[in-house]
Wavefront OBJ file of the C-alpha trace (Angstrom):
o trace
v -11.601 11.426 17.790
v -11.536 9.428 14.545
v -8.769 11.734 13.309
v -6.532 10.533 16.146
v -6.678 6.905 15.051
v -3.274 5.753 13.901
v -3.096 4.301 10.404
v -1.445 0.925 9.876
v 1.177 0.447 7.154
v 2.423 -2.937 5.964
v 6.025 -2.436 4.792
v 7.274 -5.160 2.433
v 10.945 -5.212 1.416
v 13.708 -7.811 1.473
v 16.318 -5.250 2.574
v 16.495 -5.150 6.383
v 17.914 -1.613 6.321
v 14.963 -0.350 4.270
v 12.504 -2.187 6.532
v 14.086 -0.707 9.655
v 14.279 2.803 8.205
v 10.684 2.836 6.940
v 9.348 1.268 10.123
v 11.111 3.806 12.354
v 10.215 6.748 10.111
v 6.553 5.719 9.915
v 6.363 5.095 13.663
v 7.903 8.530 14.288
v 5.161 9.970 12.042
v 2.357 8.383 14.052
v 1.767 5.211 12.018
v 1.576 1.627 13.219
v 3.834 -0.625 11.146
v 4.044 -4.281 10.311
v 6.972 -5.557 8.253
v 7.483 -8.455 5.860
v 10.549 -9.622 3.919
v 8.703 -11.093 0.921
v 5.255 -11.751 -0.507
v 4.738 -14.972 1.439
v 5.359 -13.283 4.794
v 3.329 -10.274 3.632
v 0.302 -12.464 2.867
v 0.368 -13.790 6.425
v 0.761 -10.287 7.913
v -2.104 -9.023 5.737
v -4.424 -11.625 7.268
v -3.280 -10.858 10.835
v -3.793 -7.069 10.712
v -5.487 -5.318 7.812
v -3.316 -2.310 6.873
v -4.570 1.057 5.685
v -1.660 1.269 3.214
v 0.948 -1.136 1.843
v 4.444 -0.147 0.740
v 5.843 -2.782 -1.594
v 9.235 -3.533 -3.093
v 9.206 -5.374 -6.409
v 12.359 -7.482 -6.455
v 12.323 -9.903 -3.519
v 13.137 -13.580 -2.959
v 10.532 -16.334 -2.560
v 7.509 -14.375 -3.763
v 8.106 -11.200 -5.745
v 6.289 -7.949 -5.186
v 4.648 -8.280 -8.594
v 3.099 -11.640 -7.688
v 1.953 -10.347 -4.276
v 0.479 -7.227 -5.892
v -1.374 -9.284 -8.496
v -2.796 -11.594 -5.797
v -4.151 -8.844 -3.556
v -5.640 -6.919 -6.475
v -7.615 -10.016 -7.475
v -8.946 -10.562 -3.943
v -12.039 -8.392 -3.282
v -11.235 -8.354 0.437
v -7.799 -6.758 -0.081
v -8.103 -5.021 -3.456
v -9.254 -1.686 -1.914
v -6.077 -1.346 0.180
v -3.844 1.322 -1.401
v -0.422 0.100 -2.521
v 2.647 2.306 -2.907
v 5.446 0.722 -4.900
v 8.887 1.635 -3.519
v 11.508 0.226 -5.852
v 14.866 0.789 -7.453
v 13.550 -0.377 -10.843
v 10.929 2.322 -11.265
v 10.956 2.863 -15.027
v 10.998 -0.865 -15.793
v 8.135 -1.511 -13.390
v 6.022 1.386 -14.623
v 6.468 0.157 -18.188
v 5.592 -3.404 -17.174
v 2.488 -2.538 -15.138
v 1.190 -0.044 -17.704
v 0.902 -2.860 -20.251
v -0.957 -5.189 -17.898
v -4.696 -5.303 -18.343
v -5.504 -7.758 -15.582
v -4.633 -5.525 -12.619
v -5.000 -1.788 -12.013
v -1.891 0.347 -11.507
v -0.645 0.942 -7.949
v -1.878 3.956 -6.022
v 1.594 5.469 -5.804
v 5.191 5.047 -6.900
v 8.383 6.033 -5.126
v 11.807 5.437 -6.605
v 14.731 4.285 -4.439
v 16.612 6.043 -3.102
v 13.748 8.192 -1.865
v 13.479 11.385 0.132
v 11.417 11.663 3.298
v 9.297 14.527 1.941
v 8.375 12.439 -1.111
v 7.441 9.496 1.108
v 5.298 11.726 3.308
v 3.599 13.371 0.320
v 2.742 10.094 -1.433
v 1.411 8.434 1.734
v -0.778 11.444 2.519
v -2.064 11.595 -1.085
v -2.961 7.910 -1.019
v -4.710 8.174 2.357
v -6.625 11.268 1.224
v -7.805 9.467 -1.931
v -8.822 6.440 0.148
v -10.795 8.638 2.552
v -12.554 10.430 -0.326
v -13.395 7.125 -2.008
v -14.762 5.740 1.266
v -16.911 8.854 1.776
v -18.334 8.522 -1.753
v -19.221 4.884 -1.107
v -20.961 5.818 2.154
v -22.910 8.579 0.400
v -23.904 6.224 -2.413
v -24.989 3.576 0.088
v -26.952 6.190 2.031
v -28.734 7.465 -1.064
v -29.624 3.903 -2.025
v -31.089 3.340 1.426
v -33.096 6.567 1.188
v -34.507 5.613 -2.196
v -36.096 2.442 -0.794
l 1 2 3 4 5 6 7 8 9 10 11 12 13 14 15 16 17 18 19 20 21 22 23 24 25 26 27 28 29 30 31 32 33 34 35 36 37 38 39 40 41 42 43 44 45 46 47 48 49 50 51 52 53 54 55 56 57 58 59 60 61 62 63 64 65 66 67 68 69 70 71 72 73 74 75 76 77 78 79 80 81 82 83 84 85 86 87 88 89 90 91 92 93 94 95 96 97 98 99 100 101 102 103 104 105 106 107 108 109 110 111 112 113 114 115 116 117 118 119 120 121 122 123 124 125 126 127 128 129 130 131 132 133 134 135 136 137 138 139 140 141 142 143 144 145 146 147 148
């Protein structure tokens, strides 16, 4: 039954067409979606409904994707949530984030314009990694309990 639980995706992009497309595509692929137009709105949505995955544009008004990403990675409550960067400035962003030592790299990258099969593949990879990481933590917690 746990396999039938729909995963929630927070889609963050300032382009209404991208928001609509991703929201419809994800809903059609059995995800629940929340949308935000910038980092400020995304922070509020994050507190309302904890997503399983975040898709994040980088260049946005008000609060950029970089600032939002940095903030959630520093917050222990939200840091474990996988983030997939979907941006039109892929090479510049990858170069920028690879030289940052204060935050880990995102869990996935997708360059705009993107293809549906790439989107599907990256989301599934990220969710699979999250599930494996969660299972390892449960095993480690269980072994600690058994050692007492």
